[in-house]
C-alpha positions, 0 to 999 in steps of 0.5 A: 462452475465453482472450480472455474470461479476459484481458478479465476480468483486465484489467477487474479490474485496472482496477477495482482500480486505480481504487480505489487510485490517488488523491491522497495521503490519509494524514497519516501519510505526512508523519510517515514522511517526516520520520522517515526524514529525521531518521534520515538527519540523525542516524544513528538514530531520535529517542528522543522523539516530534517531533510532540507538544508534550510530549516522550514516548518514540518507540515507532514504530520497528517501522515503519522499513522503510516510512519508508525505502521512502516516503522513497526513493520521495519522493526519487526521484519525489515524491508521484506515485511514492508513489501509483503504488507504493502502487497496485502494492502494493495490486494485488499484495495483491489478485492473490496470492489471485486467482492461487491460485484460477485453476484452474477457471472456478468458482474464477476467478469466486470470485477475481474476485468476491472482488477486486470485494468487496475493492475495495468493502469496504476502499477506505477503507483504500487509502492510504499507510500502513505497514500496506500492507507488513503486509498484503502479507506476510500474504497 
C-alpha cells in the first residue's frame, strides 16, 4: 500500500510539474524586473508609470514583494531559475490542500483527483505573476 501511495504521489507531482514548468509566458515579468531595478537605482519606486506614453500615477506598489523576489531570482540564475521557482511555488499551492486530505484512502483519492483537475482547469494561469504569492498565502 505504501508503495502505491508513493508512486501515486510521485505521479501527481510529475503531472503538476509538467503543467507548470515551461518557458516564460508573462509579459508582466519584465515589468516586475524593470520596477525592481528602478527601485534599486532610485531608492524608491517611481511615482509615475514608466511604461505608458502619458505620465500617469504609479499604483502597483502593493506587489513590491514579488518585484524583489523575481528580480533576485533573475540576478541569481536568470529566467531558468524564475521558471523553476515558479514551478515550486505552484506545486506548494497544490500540495497544501492535498496533504491535509491524506488521512484515509478516500480522502487521498479526492486530493489526487483535485490536483489533477486543478492542473487541467487552471493551467492557463500557471505563469510568472505576482498573484502566485497571493494564491500561496490564501491556501
